[in-house]
N, C-alpha and C positions, 0 to 999 in steps of 0.2 A: 453742555445746552442742553433743557428739557421745552423738548415740541412735542402739540398735538398733533398725531395721527388718527384722520377721522376716516373713515370708510365707511360708503354708500352702506351696505349691510353689516348692520353694529357688530361688536365679538365678543363671546363670557373673558368670563377672566383666561383664562389658556392659548384661550387666540389675540386676545392680547400682550400678548406674552411673547407670544409668535416670533406677532406682529411685530411686534417693537428691534427682536432679532431678528427680521426679514431683513429691515432697513439699518444694517448698523450700531444694533444699544438695549437699550433693557429700557422695563419698568422703570420709570420714575419712583420715589418716594417721597412721601408730605412731605418733608423735611426737604428738594428738592422741588415739590413745586411750592412749597410758599417761601422761598427766592426768590422763581424764576416769577411770579407776583410782584414782589415786591417790586420784582426789579422790568412790573410791566406787562408780564402777560395776561391777555388778557385773551380767555374764550371760554365760553359759555357755557354748552354742552358740557358737559360727565364725559366723562374717561377714567378711566382703572388706573389706578395705584400700582405699588408691588402688594403692599401692606389686603390686599384685596376690598378696598372702598374705594370709591366713586366717588367724583368733588368735579369740581369746579371754577375754572380762576373769576373773579371777576375786577378789572382795574377798573373802568365809567362805565356811570350810572347807560345802558339809552334805555328804549321801549321796544325788541326787544326779548329784552334778561332781565326775567323774576323776580334778582339775588333779591332784593331791596335795598340794597350797598357795595359797594366794590369787598370785593375779599376774597378767602378760597369757602367757595360751600362744600358742608354731605350731603350727599341725596341718600336717604330716608334708609337705617337695610333691610327694610321690610322689602322696596323695589329688586332687595338686591338677588334674592331667588337662590345663594351658596355661587352665583359667580356664573351660573345658567345666564342670568338676562342681559344681553343686549346694552352694549356703550364705546366707547370710542376708545383713544388710547393714552396716558402721559405718556410714552418718550424721554427717553437720558440719552446720552449720545455725549 
């Protein structure tokens, strides 16, 4: 099961990995996120994945999520700062 692990202070990639481990899981893979999205996972906040990418999943359009259309969206690599930028985490367990 993929689940978003949101925290008030956003996480770097290493912190996201440790946070998922503290919850009894690990960072989700891109494939696991796509399967979860196809099953209805809707989380418009960008979050780390195991490969170091940052993505978010949108199942339904709404005004508070600027995704454009449903799907799994990727945050631009220039925003990642080599794993030091802060985001939530998509965990898997």
